[in-house]
Structures are given as structure tokens and as C-alpha cells.
C-alpha positions as a Python dict, from the first residue, in 0.01 Angstrom:
ca = {
    (1, 'M'): (0, 0, 0),
    (2, 'N'): (-144, -333, 100),
    (3, 'L'): (-447, -377, 322),
    (4, 'H'): (-391, -476, 681),
    (5, 'D'): (-372, -852, 737),
    (6, 'D'): (-664, -891, 979),
    (7, 'P'): (-947, -1137, 902),
    (8, 'D'): (-1189, -866, 783),
    (9, 'D'): (-934, -726, 543),
    (10, 'I'): (-850, -1071, 406),
    (11, 'E'): (-1220, -1140, 348),
    (12, 'Y'): (-1257, -803, 177),
    (13, 'H'): (-948, -863, -39),
    (14, 'S'): (-1096, -1194, -157),
    (15, 'A'): (-1431, -1033, -232),
    (16, 'M'): (-1272, -769, -454),
    (17, 'E'): (-1092, -1035, -656),
    (18, 'L'): (-1390, -1257, -726),
    (19, 'Q'): (-1355, -1441, -1054),
    (20, 'M'): (-1565, -1326, -1345),
    (21, 'R'): (-1881, -1533, -1372),
    (22, 'K'): (-1865, -1783, -1656),
    (23, 'I'): (-2191, -1939, -1766),
    (24, 'P'): (-2169, -2205, -2041),
    (25, 'D'): (-2348, -2127, -2365),
    (26, 'E'): (-2562, -2441, -2321),
    (27, 'Q'): (-2689, -2309, -1987),
    (28, 'L'): (-2754, -1960, -2130),
    (29, 'H'): (-2961, -2113, -2411),
    (30, 'K'): (-3161, -2301, -2148),
    (31, 'F'): (-3226, -1974, -1960),
    (32, 'E'): (-3335, -1808, -2283),
    (33, 'G'): (-3580, -2089, -2339),
    (34, 'Y'): (-3728, -2037, -1991),
    (35, 'A'): (-3758, -1664, -2052),
    (36, 'A'): (-3929, -1722, -2388),
    (37, 'E'): (-4177, -1959, -2226),
    (38, 'I'): (-4263, -1701, -1958),
    (39, 'F'): (-4290, -1409, -2200),
    (40, 'S'): (-4517, -1608, -2432),
    (41, 'A'): (-4740, -1720, -2147),
    (42, 'F'): (-4771, -1358, -2031),
    (43, 'G'): (-4880, -1239, -2376),
    (44, 'L'): (-4568, -1132, -2564),
    (45, 'D'): (-4563, -1232, -2930),
    (46, 'L'): (-4208, -1354, -2993),
    (47, 'N'): (-4262, -1409, -3364),
    (48, 'T'): (-4188, -1054, -3478),
    (49, 'P'): (-3863, -897, -3598),
    (50, 'A'): (-3858, -680, -3284),
    (51, 'T'): (-3918, -955, -3027),
    (52, 'K'): (-3766, -1273, -3164),
    (53, 'D'): (-3439, -1204, -2980),
    (54, 'T'): (-3602, -1058, -2670),
    (55, 'P'): (-3536, -1367, -2446),
    (56, 'R'): (-3166, -1361, -2535),
    (57, 'R'): (-3142, -985, -2480),
    (58, 'F'): (-3328, -1016, -2150),
    (59, 'I'): (-3089, -1279, -2012),
    (60, 'K'): (-2787, -1075, -2127),
    (61, 'A'): (-2931, -757, -1968),
    (62, 'L'): (-2996, -941, -1644),
    (63, 'F'): (-2643, -1074, -1637),
    (64, 'D'): (-2495, -731, -1709),
    (65, 'S'): (-2712, -569, -1440),
    (66, 'T'): (-2573, -800, -1173),
    (67, 'E'): (-2202, -767, -1256),
    (68, 'G'): (-2138, -649, -899),
    (69, 'Y'): (-2109, -1014, -803),
    (70, 'D'): (-1788, -1025, -1009),
    (71, 'G'): (-1606, -799, -761),
    (72, 'D'): (-1378, -512, -858),
    (73, 'P'): (-1000, -558, -813),
    (74, 'K'): (-950, -186, -891),
    (75, 'L'): (-1088, -115, -540),
    (76, 'L'): (-792, -284, -372),
    (77, 'R'): (-550, 6, -375),
    (78, 'V'): (-541, 267, -97),
    (79, 'F'): (-302, 557, -37),
    (80, 'E'): (-154, 734, 261),
    (81, 'T'): (-363, 1020, 393),
    (82, 'E'): (-297, 1377, 280),
    (83, 'C'): (-365, 1507, 633),
    (84, 'H'): (-48, 1526, 841),
    (85, 'G'): (-150, 1607, 1194),
    (86, 'E'): (-331, 1935, 1133),
    (87, 'P'): (-595, 2024, 1396),
    (88, 'D'): (-886, 1953, 1164),
    (89, 'C'): (-767, 1607, 1048),
    (90, 'R'): (-1037, 1436, 1257),
    (91, 'I'): (-1319, 1640, 1105),
    (92, 'S'): (-1209, 1697, 746),
    (93, 'Q'): (-1447, 1514, 515),
    (94, 'V'): (-1398, 1353, 176),
    (95, 'M'): (-1732, 1342, -10),
    (96, 'E'): (-1866, 1225, -345),
    (97, 'G'): (-2213, 1261, -488),
    (98, 'P'): (-2458, 1247, -640),
    (99, 'I'): (-2353, 905, -770),
    (100, 'P'): (-2632, 758, -988),
    (101, 'F'): (-2701, 392, -927),
    (102, 'F'): (-2935, 117, -1052),
    (103, 'A'): (-3010, -203, -864),
    (104, 'L'): (-3251, -498, -876),
    (105, 'C'): (-3474, -554, -575),
    (106, 'E'): (-3424, -909, -444),
    (107, 'H'): (-3792, -937, -355),
    (108, 'H'): (-3937, -886, -707),
    (109, 'A'): (-3627, -854, -932),
    (110, 'L'): (-3760, -513, -1042),
    (111, 'P'): (-3527, -211, -1061),
    (112, 'F'): (-3479, 59, -804),
    (113, 'Y'): (-3264, 357, -893),
    (114, 'G'): (-3150, 682, -749),
    (115, 'K'): (-2846, 868, -617),
    (116, 'A'): (-2584, 793, -355),
    (117, 'Y'): (-2377, 1037, -148),
    (118, 'V'): (-2069, 893, 27),
    (119, 'G'): (-1831, 1058, 271),
    (120, 'Y'): (-1555, 963, 508),
    (121, 'I'): (-1312, 1123, 748),
    (122, 'A'): (-968, 988, 667),
    (123, 'H'): (-735, 842, 927),
    (124, 'E'): (-419, 680, 788),
    (125, 'N'): (-543, 597, 437),
    (126, 'I'): (-750, 747, 156),
    (127, 'I'): (-899, 600, -161),
    (128, 'G'): (-907, 750, -512),
    (129, 'I'): (-1223, 959, -560),
    (130, 'S'): (-1336, 754, -859),
    (131, 'K'): (-1328, 448, -634),
    (132, 'L'): (-1624, 581, -432),
    (133, 'T'): (-1835, 556, -751),
    (134, 'R'): (-1695, 208, -814),
    (135, 'L'): (-1786, 108, -459),
    (136, 'V'): (-2147, 221, -497),
    (137, 'R'): (-2181, 34, -824),
    (138, 'L'): (-2014, -277, -691),
    (139, 'F'): (-2292, -331, -439),
    (140, 'S'): (-2582, -182, -636),
    (141, 'K'): (-2527, -411, -937),
    (142, 'R'): (-2663, -709, -750),
    (143, 'F'): (-2997, -837, -629),
    (144, 'S'): (-3029, -638, -308),
    (145, 'V'): (-3227, -395, -93),
    (146, 'Q'): (-3148, -26, -44),
    (147, 'E'): (-3070, -59, 326),
    (148, 'R'): (-2813, -331, 264),
    (149, 'I'): (-2630, -137, -10),
    (150, 'G'): (-2569, 150, 233),
    (151, 'Q'): (-2442, -84, 499),
    (152, 'Q'): (-2213, -267, 257),
    (153, 'I'): (-2061, 59, 132),
    (154, 'A'): (-1995, 170, 490),
    (155, 'D'): (-1859, -170, 595),
    (156, 'T'): (-1618, -180, 303),
    (157, 'L'): (-1489, 173, 357),
    (158, 'E'): (-1428, 92, 724),
    (159, 'T'): (-1240, -225, 631),
    (160, 'M'): (-1033, -54, 360),
    (161, 'L'): (-942, 270, 533),
    (162, 'H'): (-1013, 239, 905),
    (163, 'P'): (-1140, 599, 891),
    (164, 'H'): (-1255, 827, 1175),
    (165, 'G'): (-1607, 812, 1026),
    (166, 'V'): (-1821, 709, 731),
    (167, 'A'): (-2144, 860, 595),
    (168, 'V'): (-2372, 709, 330),
    (169, 'F'): (-2698, 862, 210),
    (170, 'L'): (-2912, 690, -57),
    (171, 'E'): (-3235, 809, -219),
    (172, 'A'): (-3414, 594, -473),
    (173, 'H'): (-3733, 521, -666),
    (174, 'H'): (-3853, 162, -635),
    (175, 'L'): (-4037, 19, -936),
    (176, 'C'): (-4165, -270, -727),
    (177, 'M'): (-4377, -2, -555),
    (178, 'E'): (-4448, 214, -859),
    (179, 'M'): (-4535, -53, -1115),
    (180, 'R'): (-4722, -291, -885),
    (181, 'G'): (-4858, -306, -528),
    (182, 'V'): (-4960, 42, -406),
    (183, 'R'): (-4849, 196, -740),
    (184, 'E'): (-4714, 500, -564),
    (185, 'T'): (-4503, 714, -798),
    (186, 'A'): (-4408, 1022, -598),
    (187, 'P'): (-4210, 928, -286),
    (188, 'M'): (-3837, 863, -272),
    (189, 'T'): (-3705, 609, -25),
    (190, 'R'): (-3417, 759, 173),
    (191, 'T'): (-3170, 572, 392),
    (192, 'T'): (-2867, 681, 594),
    (193, 'V'): (-2568, 506, 747),
    (194, 'W'): (-2349, 686, 1003),
    (195, 'R'): (-2029, 543, 1146),
    (196, 'G'): (-1767, 678, 1386),
    (197, 'H'): (-1758, 1060, 1423),
    (198, 'Y'): (-2068, 1098, 1203),
    (199, 'A'): (-2270, 888, 1446),
    (200, 'E'): (-2144, 1094, 1741),
    (201, 'D'): (-2155, 1450, 1601),
    (202, 'P'): (-2478, 1602, 1458),
    (203, 'S'): (-2282, 1900, 1320),
    (204, 'L'): (-2075, 1670, 1098),
    (205, 'R'): (-2391, 1511, 965),
    (206, 'A'): (-2539, 1854, 891),
    (207, 'E'): (-2215, 1959, 720),
    (208, 'F'): (-2223, 1642, 509),
    (209, 'F'): (-2578, 1714, 392),
    (210, 'T'): (-2503, 2076, 320),
    (211, 'A'): (-2180, 2008, 132),
    (212, 'C'): (-2363, 1748, -80),
    (213, 'G'): (-2624, 2008, -171),
    (214, 'L'): (-2897, 1830, 23),
    (215, 'Q'): (-2964, 2118, 263),
    (216, 'R'): (-3078, 1906, 555),
    (217, 'N'): (-3028, 1945, 926),
    (218, 'E'): (-2947, 1613, 1090),
    (219, 'R'): (-3009, 1625, 1462),
}
């Protein structure tokens, strides 16, 4: 089934089919040189068997960790809903979680990592369950902030499926706070996004938390 041909859907369709990033070897070698210069200045001895390839590995790891910018064409396909007019069609939830994710904070380029829980109430279309994990990783594998990832997941589900509601809950540790700054290691940062029926009905939010094993009461 194709996505609807409204402007938001066309923009989404294009985003999912982004071309794979191609960086010339000459440019990669230049980046490795910059990384080597920084590491050396900060005290790393690059003249050992263990560290001589560290700049190259660092640039490769950074590239791999931001592959969300490449898009994901496997997210393009949606299916007709399995709910056919039953009384509970407007409250039946599809949920996935915990979905582990890793991201790079755009403020310091340090990692933040945690778990995502995603739910929606289907209208005319559904998406394969594995695609919810793909959706989380599409937006987390970029330079970003936690709040934006939740909003992007919700925006994309709304554009893809036009559901009755969308719920996104993220909890994460932020190394930019744990390794530097206040050096606080205990707290988790938690963010929520509610759309449609979830925003209107506290009982649906509570059911979402309970079904995900989070045991919270959202009022």
C-alpha cells in the first residue's frame, strides 16, 4: 500500500529514501588526521600497537553511529488495519518496548543511551512490529536531543499511519552530564510524547505505561 499523496507524506517518503552517505577516501583520511592531532594534543600516545589506528577507528565509529541520516527505505511499507469496526478499535493499542537505543548529543557529541517505548492506536493502517524498532533507531542514530527523537518518532507515525493516537516514552542516561559538568550518575532523563487519544484520555496513558511494564499512573 502506498502512502497518501499529501505534502507531509511526500516529504516523509523522500526522507526514508535518502541516499547512503558517500565520503571520498581522501576526505576520510583528512578527518583521521584531524582526529589524530586532537588525540595527541589531549595526551593520547598514538605510537603504540593499540592506538596507531585509533583515529581511523574513531572516524569509522562516528560515521556508523550516525547512520540514521541515511534514511531507511524498509519503513515505507504499511498495511491495512486488522481492526474491522469492532467497538474497541479506537482504543486498542499496538505497543513495542523496551527498545534499546544509543544516540549522540548534538551539544557535546557525547553518547546518551536508554530505552524507548512506542505505541499507537491504529486507524486505517498498521506497520510491521519490527518497524517500530527501526523507527527508533532511524532518529536516534543521529546528532540529536532526547526530546526531538520522541517528537520525530511521533511525527513519522502520524504521517505514515494517520492513527487515532501515538505514545512515545523515552528514558536515557546522558554521558554529557555523567562524564562532565555536574557529573551526576544516578538520574534518568525521561520524556513523553502524547498525540490524539493519548493526549485526551489519561486512562489510555496509564494503560500504556502498565502494558509496557512501567507501572506508572499518568494523570
